[in-house]
C-alpha positions as CSV (number, residue, x, y, z in Angstrom):
1,X,-0.6,-14.6,20.2
2,X,0.0,-11.3,19.5
3,X,-2.2,-8.5,21.6
4,X,-2.9,-6.3,18.6
5,X,-6.2,-4.6,18.9
6,X,-8.6,-3.5,16.3
7,X,-9.9,0.1,17.0
8,X,-13.8,0.4,15.8
9,X,-15.5,3.9,16.2
10,X,-17.3,4.0,19.6
11,X,-15.8,0.5,20.4
12,X,-15.8,-0.4,24.2
13,X,-12.5,-1.8,25.4
14,X,-12.8,-5.1,27.0
15,X,-10.3,-4.0,29.5
16,X,-12.5,-1.3,31.3
17,X,-16.1,-2.0,30.6
18,X,-18.9,0.2,32.1
19,X,-21.2,-1.4,34.4
20,X,-25.0,-0.6,33.8
21,X,-26.9,1.0,36.4
22,X,-28.4,-2.3,37.6
23,X,-25.3,-4.3,37.4
24,X,-25.9,-6.1,40.9
25,X,-22.3,-7.5,40.8
26,X,-23.1,-9.8,43.9
27,X,-25.9,-11.6,42.5
28,X,-25.6,-15.4,42.6
29,X,-28.3,-18.0,41.7
30,X,-29.7,-19.8,44.7
31,X,-29.3,-23.4,43.4
32,X,-26.0,-24.7,42.4
33,X,-24.9,-23.2,38.9
34,X,-23.9,-26.7,37.5
35,X,-27.7,-28.0,38.3
36,X,-28.9,-24.9,36.0
37,X,-26.5,-25.7,33.4
38,X,-27.8,-29.3,33.2
39,X,-31.4,-28.1,33.2
40,X,-30.9,-25.6,30.2
41,X,-28.7,-28.1,28.3
42,X,-31.5,-30.5,28.4
43,X,-33.7,-28.3,26.2
44,X,-30.8,-27.2,24.0
45,X,-30.0,-30.9,23.1
46,X,-33.6,-31.3,22.1
47,X,-34.0,-28.2,19.9
48,X,-30.9,-28.6,18.2
49,X,-31.4,-32.5,17.4
50,X,-35.0,-31.5,16.0
51,X,-33.2,-29.6,13.5
52,X,-31.8,-32.5,11.9
53,X,-33.5,-35.7,12.9
54,X,-36.3,-35.4,10.5
55,X,-33.9,-35.1,7.5
56,X,-33.7,-39.0,6.8
57,X,-37.4,-39.5,7.5
58,X,-38.5,-37.1,4.8
59,X,-39.3,-39.8,2.2
60,X,-41.4,-41.7,5.0
61,X,-43.2,-38.4,5.8
62,X,-44.2,-38.0,2.0
63,X,-45.2,-41.4,1.8
64,X,-47.2,-41.3,5.0
65,X,-49.0,-38.0,4.0
66,X,-49.4,-38.3,0.3
67,X,-47.2,-35.7,-0.9
68,X,-43.9,-35.6,-3.1
69,X,-40.5,-35.5,-1.8
70,X,-40.1,-31.9,-2.9
71,X,-43.3,-30.9,-1.1
72,X,-42.2,-32.9,2.1
73,X,-38.8,-30.5,2.1
74,X,-40.9,-28.1,3.7
75,X,-41.1,-29.7,6.7
76,X,-37.3,-28.6,7.2
77,X,-37.7,-25.1,5.6
78,X,-40.7,-24.0,7.8
79,X,-38.6,-25.0,10.8
80,X,-35.4,-23.1,9.8
81,X,-37.2,-20.1,8.7
82,X,-39.3,-19.7,11.9
83,X,-36.2,-20.5,13.9
84,X,-33.9,-17.6,12.1
85,X,-36.7,-14.9,12.8
86,X,-37.0,-15.7,16.5
87,X,-33.2,-16.1,17.3
88,X,-32.1,-12.3,17.1
89,X,-35.5,-11.4,18.7
90,X,-35.5,-13.5,21.7
91,X,-33.7,-10.8,24.0
92,X,-36.3,-8.2,22.8
93,X,-39.1,-10.4,24.0
94,X,-37.3,-11.1,27.5
95,X,-37.8,-7.1,28.1
96,X,-41.4,-7.6,28.2
97,X,-41.9,-10.7,30.2
98,X,-38.8,-11.7,31.7
99,X,-36.2,-14.4,30.5
100,X,-37.5,-17.5,32.8
101,X,-41.1,-16.8,31.9
102,X,-40.1,-16.5,28.1
103,X,-38.0,-19.6,28.0
104,X,-40.7,-21.7,29.8
105,X,-43.5,-20.2,27.0
106,X,-40.9,-21.5,24.4
107,X,-40.7,-24.8,26.2
108,X,-44.3,-25.2,26.3
109,X,-44.7,-24.0,22.4
110,X,-42.1,-26.3,21.5
111,X,-43.6,-29.5,23.2
112,X,-47.2,-28.8,22.4
113,X,-46.1,-28.2,18.6
114,X,-44.0,-31.3,18.4
115,X,-47.0,-33.3,19.6
116,X,-49.1,-31.7,17.0
117,X,-46.5,-32.6,14.6
118,X,-46.8,-36.2,15.2
119,X,-50.6,-36.1,15.1
120,X,-50.8,-34.3,11.9
121,X,-53.1,-35.5,9.5
122,X,-52.0,-33.6,6.3
123,X,-48.8,-32.0,5.1
124,X,-50.0,-28.2,5.1
125,X,-50.9,-28.9,9.0
126,X,-47.5,-30.5,9.6
127,X,-45.7,-27.6,8.0
128,X,-47.8,-25.3,10.1
129,X,-46.9,-27.0,13.2
130,X,-43.4,-27.1,12.3
131,X,-43.4,-23.4,12.0
132,X,-44.7,-23.1,15.7
133,X,-41.9,-25.7,16.6
134,X,-39.4,-23.5,15.2
135,X,-40.7,-20.4,16.8
136,X,-40.4,-22.2,20.5
137,X,-37.0,-23.7,19.2
138,X,-35.7,-20.3,18.3
139,X,-36.5,-18.6,21.5
140,X,-34.7,-21.3,23.7
141,X,-31.3,-21.3,22.4
142,X,-30.6,-17.7,23.2
143,X,-32.2,-17.7,26.8
144,X,-30.1,-20.8,27.7
145,X,-26.7,-19.2,26.6
146,X,-27.6,-15.9,28.3
147,X,-28.8,-18.0,31.5
148,X,-25.2,-19.7,31.6
149,X,-23.4,-16.3,31.0
150,X,-25.3,-14.9,33.9
151,X,-25.0,-18.1,36.3
152,X,-21.3,-18.4,35.9
153,X,-18.5,-16.1,36.8
154,X,-16.1,-15.3,33.7
155,X,-13.3,-17.4,35.1
156,X,-15.9,-20.6,35.0
157,X,-17.8,-19.8,31.9
158,X,-15.8,-21.8,29.8
159,X,-16.7,-25.0,31.6
160,X,-20.4,-24.2,31.5
161,X,-20.1,-23.4,27.7
162,X,-18.6,-26.9,27.5
163,X,-21.7,-28.4,28.6
164,X,-23.8,-26.1,26.2
165,X,-21.4,-26.7,23.3
166,X,-21.8,-30.7,23.9
167,X,-25.6,-30.3,22.9
168,X,-24.9,-27.8,20.0
169,X,-22.3,-30.0,18.3
170,X,-23.2,-33.4,19.3
171,X,-26.9,-33.3,18.4
172,X,-26.5,-32.6,14.7
173,X,-23.9,-35.8,14.4
174,X,-26.4,-38.1,16.2
175,X,-29.7,-36.5,14.8
176,X,-29.6,-38.5,11.4
177,X,-28.7,-41.8,12.8
178,X,-31.4,-41.7,15.7
179,X,-34.0,-40.3,13.1
180,X,-32.9,-43.3,10.8
181,X,-33.2,-45.9,13.7
182,X,-36.6,-44.4,14.7
183,X,-38.1,-44.2,11.2
184,X,-36.9,-47.9,10.3
185,X,-38.1,-49.6,13.6
186,X,-40.9,-47.5,14.7
187,X,-42.8,-44.6,12.6
188,X,-41.7,-41.3,11.6
189,X,-44.3,-39.7,14.1
190,X,-42.2,-40.9,17.0
191,X,-39.5,-38.5,15.9
192,X,-41.9,-35.4,17.0
193,X,-43.4,-37.6,20.2
194,X,-40.1,-38.0,21.4
195,X,-40.0,-34.2,22.4
196,X,-42.9,-34.2,24.4
197,X,-41.5,-36.0,27.9
198,X,-38.4,-33.9,27.4
199,X,-40.2,-30.8,27.5
200,X,-42.1,-31.8,30.4
201,X,-39.1,-32.6,32.6
202,X,-37.3,-29.4,31.3
203,X,-40.4,-27.4,32.1
204,X,-40.6,-29.0,35.8
205,X,-36.7,-28.5,36.3
206,X,-36.9,-24.6,35.2
207,X,-39.8,-23.7,37.2
208,X,-38.0,-25.2,40.2
209,X,-34.4,-24.3,39.5
210,X,-33.9,-21.5,36.9
211,X,-34.4,-17.7,38.2
212,X,-34.1,-14.4,36.6
213,X,-31.0,-12.1,37.8
214,X,-31.8,-8.6,39.1
215,X,-31.1,-6.9,36.0
216,X,-33.7,-8.9,34.2
217,X,-36.3,-7.7,36.4
218,X,-35.4,-4.2,36.2
219,X,-35.7,-4.3,32.4
220,X,-39.4,-6.0,32.8
221,X,-40.3,-3.3,35.3
222,X,-38.9,-0.5,32.8
223,X,-41.3,-2.0,30.2
224,X,-44.2,-2.3,32.4
225,X,-43.7,1.6,33.1
226,X,-43.9,2.3,29.4
227,X,-40.1,2.8,28.9
228,X,-39.9,0.1,26.2
229,X,-42.5,-0.5,23.6
230,X,-43.3,-3.1,21.3
231,X,-41.5,-2.5,17.8
232,X,-43.8,-4.1,15.4
233,X,-42.2,-2.6,12.2
234,X,-38.8,-3.8,13.5
235,X,-40.1,-7.3,14.1
236,X,-41.7,-7.5,10.9
237,X,-38.6,-6.4,9.0
238,X,-36.5,-8.6,11.1
239,X,-38.9,-11.6,10.0
240,X,-38.9,-10.8,6.3
241,X,-35.1,-10.2,6.1
242,X,-34.1,-13.7,7.9
243,X,-37.2,-15.6,6.7
244,X,-36.3,-14.8,3.1
245,X,-32.4,-15.4,3.6
246,X,-33.4,-19.1,5.0
247,X,-36.0,-19.6,2.1
248,X,-33.4,-18.8,-0.6
249,X,-30.7,-21.0,0.9
250,X,-32.9,-23.9,1.1
251,X,-34.6,-23.6,-2.0
252,X,-32.1,-21.8,-4.1
253,X,-30.4,-24.9,-5.6
254,X,-33.6,-26.9,-5.8
255,X,-34.9,-23.9,-8.0
256,X,-31.8,-23.2,-9.9
257,X,-31.1,-20.2,-7.8
258,X,-31.9,-16.7,-9.7
259,X,-33.2,-18.5,-12.8
260,X,-36.3,-18.6,-10.8
261,X,-38.7,-15.6,-10.4
262,X,-39.5,-16.8,-6.9
263,X,-35.9,-17.0,-5.5
264,X,-35.4,-13.6,-7.3
265,X,-38.2,-12.2,-5.6
266,X,-37.4,-13.1,-2.1
267,X,-33.6,-11.9,-2.8
268,X,-34.9,-8.6,-3.5
269,X,-37.0,-8.6,-0.5
270,X,-34.4,-9.7,1.7
271,X,-31.8,-6.7,0.6
272,X,-34.8,-4.2,0.8
273,X,-35.9,-5.2,4.2
274,X,-32.3,-5.8,5.6
275,X,-31.5,-2.1,4.7
276,X,-34.6,-0.8,5.9
277,X,-34.1,-2.8,9.2
278,X,-30.7,-1.3,9.7
279,X,-31.9,2.2,9.1
280,X,-34.9,1.6,11.5
281,X,-33.0,-0.1,14.3
282,X,-30.2,2.8,14.3
283,X,-33.3,5.4,14.4
284,X,-34.6,3.4,17.5
285,X,-31.2,3.9,19.0
286,X,-31.2,7.5,18.2
287,X,-34.4,8.1,19.7
288,X,-33.9,6.2,22.9
289,X,-36.2,3.1,22.4
290,X,-35.2,-0.3,22.7
291,X,-34.0,-1.9,19.3
292,X,-34.9,-5.4,18.5
293,X,-31.3,-6.1,17.0
294,X,-28.6,-4.6,19.2
295,X,-26.5,-3.4,16.6
296,X,-24.2,-1.5,19.0
297,X,-22.6,-4.9,19.8
298,X,-20.9,-4.8,16.7
299,X,-18.7,-1.7,17.6
300,X,-16.7,-4.4,19.7
301,X,-13.8,-5.9,17.7
302,X,-14.4,-9.3,19.9
303,X,-17.8,-9.5,19.2
304,X,-17.6,-8.7,15.5
305,X,-14.9,-11.1,14.9
306,X,-16.3,-13.7,17.2
307,X,-19.9,-13.3,15.1
308,X,-17.9,-14.0,12.1
309,X,-16.0,-17.1,13.5
310,X,-19.1,-18.5,14.5
311,X,-20.9,-18.3,11.1
312,X,-17.8,-20.0,9.8
313,X,-17.8,-22.6,12.7
314,X,-21.6,-23.4,11.7
315,X,-20.6,-23.3,8.1
316,X,-17.9,-26.0,8.5
317,X,-19.8,-28.2,11.0
318,X,-23.2,-28.5,9.3
319,X,-21.5,-28.3,5.6
320,X,-19.4,-31.4,6.4
321,X,-22.2,-33.1,8.5
322,X,-24.2,-33.0,5.2
323,X,-21.3,-33.8,2.9
324,X,-20.1,-36.8,4.4
325,X,-23.4,-38.8,4.8
326,X,-24.2,-37.8,1.2
327,X,-20.7,-39.1,0.0
328,X,-20.9,-42.5,1.6
329,X,-24.7,-43.1,0.7
330,X,-24.5,-42.1,-3.0
331,X,-20.9,-43.1,-3.8
332,X,-20.1,-45.9,-1.6
333,X,-23.5,-47.5,-1.1
334,X,-23.8,-47.1,2.7
335,X,-27.1,-47.3,4.4
336,X,-28.6,-44.5,6.2
337,X,-27.9,-45.9,9.3
338,X,-24.4,-46.9,8.6
339,X,-23.9,-43.3,7.1
340,X,-24.8,-42.2,10.6
341,X,-22.3,-44.7,12.1
342,X,-19.7,-42.6,10.4
343,X,-20.2,-39.5,12.2
344,X,-21.2,-40.8,15.7
345,X,-17.3,-41.2,17.0
346,X,-17.1,-37.7,16.2
347,X,-19.5,-37.0,18.5
348,X,-18.0,-38.9,20.9
349,X,-14.6,-37.1,20.3
350,X,-16.3,-33.7,20.8
351,X,-18.1,-35.1,24.2
352,X,-14.6,-36.0,25.2
353,X,-12.8,-32.8,24.3
354,X,-15.4,-30.2,25.4
355,X,-14.8,-30.5,29.1
356,X,-11.0,-30.4,28.3
357,X,-11.3,-27.4,26.4
358,X,-13.7,-25.8,29.1
359,X,-10.9,-26.1,31.7
360,X,-8.3,-24.9,29.3
361,X,-10.2,-21.9,28.6
362,X,-9.8,-20.5,32.2
363,X,-6.1,-21.3,31.8
364,X,-4.9,-20.3,28.3
365,X,-5.9,-17.3,26.2
366,X,-9.0,-18.1,23.9
367,X,-7.1,-16.7,20.8
368,X,-4.6,-19.4,21.0
369,X,-7.5,-22.0,21.3
370,X,-9.2,-20.6,18.3
371,X,-6.0,-20.6,16.7
372,X,-5.4,-24.2,17.3
373,X,-9.0,-25.2,16.4
374,X,-9.1,-23.5,13.1
375,X,-5.4,-25.1,12.2
376,X,-6.6,-28.6,13.1
377,X,-9.8,-27.9,11.2
378,X,-7.8,-26.7,8.2
379,X,-5.4,-29.7,8.6
380,X,-8.1,-32.1,8.7
381,X,-9.8,-30.9,5.5
382,X,-6.5,-30.9,3.6
383,X,-6.0,-34.6,4.6
384,X,-9.8,-35.4,3.9
385,X,-8.8,-34.2,0.2
386,X,-7.1,-37.5,0.0
387,X,-10.2,-39.6,-0.1
388,X,-11.3,-41.5,-2.9
389,X,-13.9,-44.3,-4.0
390,X,-11.9,-47.1,-2.1
391,X,-11.8,-45.6,1.2
392,X,-12.7,-47.8,4.1
393,X,-15.1,-47.1,6.8
394,X,-12.4,-47.0,9.5
395,X,-10.6,-44.3,7.4
396,X,-13.6,-42.3,7.3
397,X,-14.4,-42.5,10.8
398,X,-10.8,-41.4,11.4
399,X,-10.9,-38.4,9.1
400,X,-14.1,-37.3,10.7
401,X,-13.0,-37.6,14.3
402,X,-9.5,-35.8,13.2
403,X,-12.1,-33.0,12.2
404,X,-14.1,-33.1,15.3
405,X,-11.0,-32.7,17.4
406,X,-10.3,-29.1,15.8
407,X,-14.3,-28.2,16.0
408,X,-14.0,-28.7,19.7
409,X,-11.5,-25.9,20.4
410,X,-13.7,-23.4,18.7
411,X,-17.2,-23.1,19.9
412,X,-16.1,-22.3,23.7
413,X,-13.5,-19.9,22.9
414,X,-15.6,-18.0,20.2
415,X,-18.5,-17.5,22.7
416,X,-16.2,-16.5,25.7
417,X,-14.6,-13.7,23.3
418,X,-17.9,-12.6,22.3
419,X,-19.1,-11.9,26.0
420,X,-15.9,-9.6,26.9
421,X,-17.1,-6.2,27.6
422,X,-20.6,-6.9,27.3
423,X,-23.0,-5.6,30.0
424,X,-24.8,-8.2,31.9
425,X,-28.1,-6.6,30.5
426,X,-26.9,-7.1,27.0
427,X,-26.2,-11.1,27.5
428,X,-29.4,-12.3,25.7
429,X,-28.4,-10.0,22.8
430,X,-25.2,-11.5,22.5
431,X,-26.5,-15.2,22.7
432,X,-29.2,-14.6,20.1
433,X,-26.8,-13.1,17.6
434,X,-24.1,-15.7,18.0
435,X,-26.6,-18.5,17.7
436,X,-28.0,-16.6,14.7
437,X,-24.7,-16.6,13.3
438,X,-24.4,-20.4,13.6
439,X,-27.4,-21.0,12.3
440,X,-27.3,-19.0,9.2
441,X,-23.6,-20.1,8.6
442,X,-25.1,-23.9,8.8
443,X,-27.8,-23.0,6.4
444,X,-25.1,-21.3,4.0
445,X,-22.9,-24.6,4.4
446,X,-25.6,-26.7,3.5
447,X,-26.8,-24.7,0.5
448,X,-23.0,-24.4,-0.5
449,X,-22.4,-28.2,-0.4
450,X,-25.7,-28.7,-2.4
451,X,-25.0,-26.2,-5.4
452,X,-21.2,-27.0,-5.6
453,X,-21.8,-30.5,-5.8
454,X,-24.2,-30.2,-8.6
455,X,-22.2,-27.6,-10.9
456,X,-18.9,-29.1,-10.0
457,X,-19.9,-32.6,-10.7
458,X,-21.5,-31.3,-14.2
459,X,-18.1,-29.4,-14.9
460,X,-16.0,-32.5,-14.5
461,X,-18.5,-34.6,-16.5
462,X,-18.2,-32.1,-19.3
463,X,-14.4,-32.4,-19.3
464,X,-14.7,-36.1,-18.9
465,X,-16.9,-36.9,-21.9
466,X,-14.7,-35.2,-24.2
467,X,-12.5,-38.4,-24.2
468,X,-15.5,-40.8,-24.9
469,X,-15.2,-40.5,-28.3
470,X,-14.3,-43.4,-31.1
471,X,-11.2,-41.7,-31.5
472,X,-9.9,-42.7,-28.2
473,X,-8.5,-46.3,-28.4
474,X,-8.5,-46.9,-24.9
475,X,-12.2,-46.1,-24.7
476,X,-12.9,-48.5,-27.8
477,X,-11.2,-51.1,-26.2
478,X,-12.8,-50.8,-22.8
479,X,-16.2,-50.9,-24.7
480,X,-15.4,-54.0,-26.6
481,X,-14.0,-55.8,-23.6
482,X,-17.1,-54.6,-21.5
483,X,-19.5,-55.8,-24.4
484,X,-17.9,-59.2,-24.4
485,X,-18.1,-59.4,-20.6
486,X,-21.8,-58.7,-20.8
487,X,-22.4,-61.5,-23.3
488,X,-22.7,-59.2,-26.4
489,X,-22.5,-60.0,-29.9
490,X,-19.4,-58.8,-32.1
491,X,-21.8,-56.4,-34.1
492,X,-19.7,-56.9,-37.3
493,X,-16.2,-55.7,-35.5
494,X,-18.1,-52.3,-34.4
495,X,-18.3,-52.5,-30.6
496,X,-20.8,-49.8,-30.7
497,X,-23.2,-52.3,-32.6
498,X,-24.9,-55.4,-31.2
499,X,-26.4,-56.5,-28.1
500,X,-24.3,-55.7,-25.0
501,X,-23.0,-52.3,-26.3
502,X,-25.6,-50.1,-24.7
503,X,-25.0,-52.0,-21.4
504,X,-21.1,-51.5,-21.8
505,X,-21.5,-47.7,-22.7
506,X,-24.0,-47.1,-19.8
507,X,-21.5,-49.0,-17.3
508,X,-18.7,-46.7,-18.4
509,X,-21.1,-43.5,-18.1
510,X,-21.8,-44.7,-14.6
511,X,-18.1,-45.2,-13.7
512,X,-17.4,-41.7,-15.1
513,X,-20.2,-40.1,-13.2
514,X,-18.7,-41.5,-10.0
515,X,-15.6,-40.5,-10.8
516,X,-17.0,-36.8,-11.6
517,X,-18.9,-36.7,-8.2
518,X,-15.9,-37.9,-6.3
519,X,-13.9,-35.0,-8.0
520,X,-16.6,-32.7,-7.0
521,X,-16.5,-33.7,-3.4
522,X,-12.9,-33.1,-3.2
523,X,-13.5,-29.7,-4.7
524,X,-15.8,-28.7,-2.1
525,X,-13.5,-29.9,0.6
526,X,-10.6,-27.9,-0.9
527,X,-12.9,-24.7,-0.7
528,X,-13.8,-25.5,2.8
529,X,-10.2,-25.9,3.8
530,X,-9.1,-22.5,2.1
531,X,-12.3,-20.8,3.8
532,X,-11.3,-22.1,7.4
533,X,-7.5,-21.3,6.8
534,X,-8.6,-17.3,5.9
535,X,-10.0,-17.1,9.4
536,X,-6.6,-17.8,11.1
537,X,-5.4,-14.3,10.4
538,X,-8.6,-12.8,11.8
539,X,-7.8,-14.0,15.3
540,X,-4.7,-11.9,15.4
541,X,-7.2,-8.7,15.4
542,X,-9.1,-9.7,18.5
543,X,-8.2,-7.5,21.3
544,X,-6.4,-9.2,24.2
545,X,-8.7,-10.6,26.9
546,X,-8.2,-9.0,30.4
547,X,-6.3,-11.3,32.9
548,X,-7.8,-12.4,36.1
549,X,-11.4,-11.0,35.1
550,X,-13.5,-10.2,38.1
551,X,-17.1,-11.1,38.0
552,X,-18.2,-8.3,36.4
553,X,-15.3,-8.0,33.9
554,X,-17.3,-10.5,31.5
555,X,-19.9,-7.9,31.0
């Protein structure tokens, strides 16, 4: 891998980072770091799982609460919007109350709101409780990743991120399967009740095991002395920007995008709020105040490129996680549980590969691991482009496992690259923004799949229907043959008249629709392959990581 560097104005080179005034280089947690890692990973798995486990239960939720299917989708949208708003603000909140306390508050909020979701008597209350749940969940992920970054030295950080990565990539894969099983065999409310004992266990372990490092205590003392003031305007702009974005991505296809005045309004609001937020955050920096979003991180080439790559990882992971179950259920007739079983072996593959990648990350240049990961991901999508309507279950499992083998080589190296040259006091900022990139990427990937599937299916149907005319002898013969097969009359020699003719034409149209949908799925896979392939050149612009990094070199 070439050692080309990308020079940005004011960028801090990773080879010679400047330590902040309260670096406390020699600090180490009192408890074994792996115990800390297992403690925070427990809550990570629970939070990420909850972002996908409710998907398959929507029809049951709608029926149980007397709502329509469209109204029930707010159960998902509310969670994603609240999650996106809190993710980048988590680091800011820890400056006031400390990371451990903020983390425990988020666990309590997540657990209590989960119980309330399970007890909700109406859809509006369920949506409100899901907003609270999203706020709690959004604060967990950045704190967890920052805890790992501070607990482990740089040379072992890859292995720690491997454990964290297991939760992030495996939970979305098994979420629909677990949700389908609980819904079919118990009640949809148990999807939310399941979180309560996990939250209690996580809260107990966190109180006993996790501790704030000295530089976090220093930030809290500074804020208590009046050195950091709550930025209400910045928080409002942040919420309006990412809340509007999530709403647009989730409801865009359903409301035909900019044909809807509501979508157009939120799009304009998002753009205005985003521009104003950037101006305001830069002004906060110039005046010496603590910004909610630390934009100075984007001066570093490794973080900026890592942010883009994490977005693409989320786009590909969540996009294909939606694509494959939808394909097998709508075109191949799989049940929800069997569709989930197509994804489950891929989760096992990532569980097996993550420790391997974690070990390699301390021995091999992470840029090479990322290059291999994107190459394998692109190759797997190219092979997936060979799918057809006769594909077997075993072939589908193989294709998904093949894809997972590439995804496993991306999460850990991208996170490691993002932390190079970062001060220890900025760990929460890095984790908040990288998690935001993955989540927004996942929302964009899901919206992309839904939009392209509808539009490409319509485009292929338009092309195909041109051939369904009386001037096409093959079409006429097919209608005649099917009409006889369905027991229809001759209709005076005209295959389009008489009993059975409508059934024959409906059968042909259904087959045409399946073929058009199949071609649309292949188009989406082709676009994803091109998108992932375009990421390979970016890796060459990442500055070469320092060799034999010391404990502080990662900061």
